[in-house]
Steps between C-alpha positions, in 0.01 A plus 500: 500500500638194697625579848758290695584507874847589552736388784421809685128403489409788270290402202661635175416473135738324274589834352578639836719211585684517178552881556631425852732251361635746244570755773684251718702378198572885433637542838719200477637642160567842679667331790743312270566756228349829607226692334696516187458115466131526487350438151193325388703193397704481823189527722300257285784236508536547876117470539479196276263677265494600135595850393154555371345416859730755659430771246133442542531595868758764466551711196826673609819424691432794739152363565652167612754670724251734660243229563775263638613785737137542613461122543817492712382798725153331540669172615738707729222686649286182570813329658547816715127505591530137624822594696313792667229266598755255642675790683183610671430140614852427615587835644816550295733775559601734209833305483316164496271612214790638295702185531196278420432719188852460386500117559195479260667738252812295504328180429439629141826683425413485130200717568698738705729535206217569278373764748814696480543458126150653471575789735802579304293503180243726672756778485468492120130412483236754630213250545727254688629784712151600594424139607819485701431821688142394569624176640782669716241750641267216594800317666609811693140552629478134621841514675424856644176366635684221694762759621237733616342228708844464655517859591735640224467885510559514120369181355533578129859612544584192708316270236718659222815420704395129554411466130835640413672248725298231347574597137874512583472157649303363206772622256766356705318157505499506122873524488588318828296198518611411842320799659222397744186682603641504851771749373222749414348440840808601671518816298153600580553420865790752503290784347148423648561663841583824337206499279258422788647740735267790590605846396605712805 
C-alpha cells in the first residue's frame, strides 16, 4: 500500500487520505444542508469522487455520518490539546483560554454549523448520542481539571456551567455573525468569581 506524507506530517495510505477527504466532504454537506442532505451521491460529488469509490469506503449513510462525527471530534480534541499546551506555556487564564478556543472555532463557522447539526441528529441516533456524550464528558473533565487547579470547590459543576455558556455563545454566533469571542470572555469573567469562591 502506497503511503503519502500529509500536510500535518503524518504518513497515510492513499486509502486513508481518500477516507479523510470523504469525511471532510460529509461535514461540509452537513453544515450546508443538515444530516438529511447526506447521501452517497451528495458526499461523492462534494469530495470529487465517484459514487462507487464512496460506497467502497462506506456502505451506509449512517456509517458516513457516524464516521464524520468521529472525525470532527478527533480534530476538535487535537486542536484542544494544542490549545492546552499553549495555555500551559503562556499561562493563560480560564477566560483567555475560552476566548482563544472560540476564535479558533469561529474561523471555521461551517464546521461549527456541522457540529450543531450533528448534535441535533444525535437526539435521534443512539450511536451518535453515545459519541456525543463521550466527547462532552471528556471536555467536562479537561475543563474541570483547569478549574480545579484554579481552586474551584466544585470543578465539575463549574465546568458544566462554562460549557453551557460556551454552547449558548456558539449558537448565538451561528445566527448573529457579528458576535465576537470577547463577548464570551466577558460572560465568563462575570461568573468565574462565583465558581472559584470557596465554600464557607
